[in-house]
C-alpha positions, 0 to 999 in steps of 0.5 A: 563670802557671798555678794550683795547685789546693788541696784542703785540707779539701775546698776548692779554692783556686787559687795562682799557679805560674810556668809556667818553674818547674823540674820537681821530680819526679825521674821526669819529669825522667829522661824523654826530651824526646819522652817528656815531651812526650807528658805535658806538655800534660795536667799540672795543678799541684795541692796537698794539705794533710796529711791529704788523701786522694789516692785511696781503696782500690776507687775508680776511678783517673781521674788520676795525680799526679807528686809534686813535694813531700811525702810520699804514705802508701800505707795498707792497711785491715783489716775492722775499719778499722785501717789500716797503712802499707805504703809511701811515695812522694815526688818519686821517683815517681807515685801511680796506678801500678796503671794501667800494670800493668793495673788501673783501681782503687786497691788502697790508701788514699793520704794526704798525710803529714808536710808540705804536698804538691805534684804535677802531675796528669793524667787517667788516660786521657791517661797510658794514651794516652801509654804506648800511644804510647811503649814507653820511657815505659811501661817507665819508669813500670813500673820505678817500680812495681817499685821501689815493690813492692821497698819494700813487700816490704821493709817486710813482711820488716822487720815480720816480722823486725826490732825496733821500733827498727830498723824505726822507724829505716828509716821515719824514713829513708824520710821523711827522703829525701822531706822538705825538711829535717831536721825531720819532722812524725811523730806517734805516730799516724803511727808507729802506721800504720807500726809497728803497735804501742802508743804506749807501744812508740813512746815507748820506741823513740824514746827508744832512738834518742835515746840513740844520738844519731840523732835528737831527738824533740820534740812531734809532730816528729822532728829527724834528727841523725845520718843515718849512725847511723840507717842503721847502726841500720836496717841491711839494712832500708833501702837496696836499693830506693833503690839499684834506683831510682838504677840503673833511672833510669841505665839510662833515661838510657843508652837 
């Protein structure tokens, strides 16, 4: 048995985890045995409560986290302390990708959203040593960073070109991809971070998605009723990064 260290409300709480538990991170499971072997001795299970800060903008990146459960919201800030969501990371990736792109500091705030998070954490220096030993490991991690950049680019374009309803449908799909059930904890504040609009506009957009029978909104939660309708509402705001991720992982398996 190993322990999961919890950082909920700043207090570390150790909880048991089976050593033979299957990996929940899809990036790690895509690695060759040789590449995973470079990381495995350094991986430490940790957990995060909703709202916990994983890293802050400008802070040195002293560790990376491969998420197994939960959603990490990547937030950018303005000078007046307003923050906006620019992307999400779940069990498909890892937090700390700037390291493999040559930067040792985080450009964004990253916080746990929607549900309790579990991750495998390793020291930054151990990751850098591993990618120095293995070009294939470096390539896999860079491919995830590329897909995340594509996701952020689509966020920018969608914010400029699409209606609130279409953007909301996209964000709900991004959350739905990364949570364990159809019921998602999504507050008005959550939508404000994603959409940059007033609460009244959030309420109106939720009502329109309900009228399409795509979702049902209850207090601080969204229940996904019809994913196909959500995808139709999101249109071309959703799908390309997800397709790229699958394609690139398949390339790794064909090596």
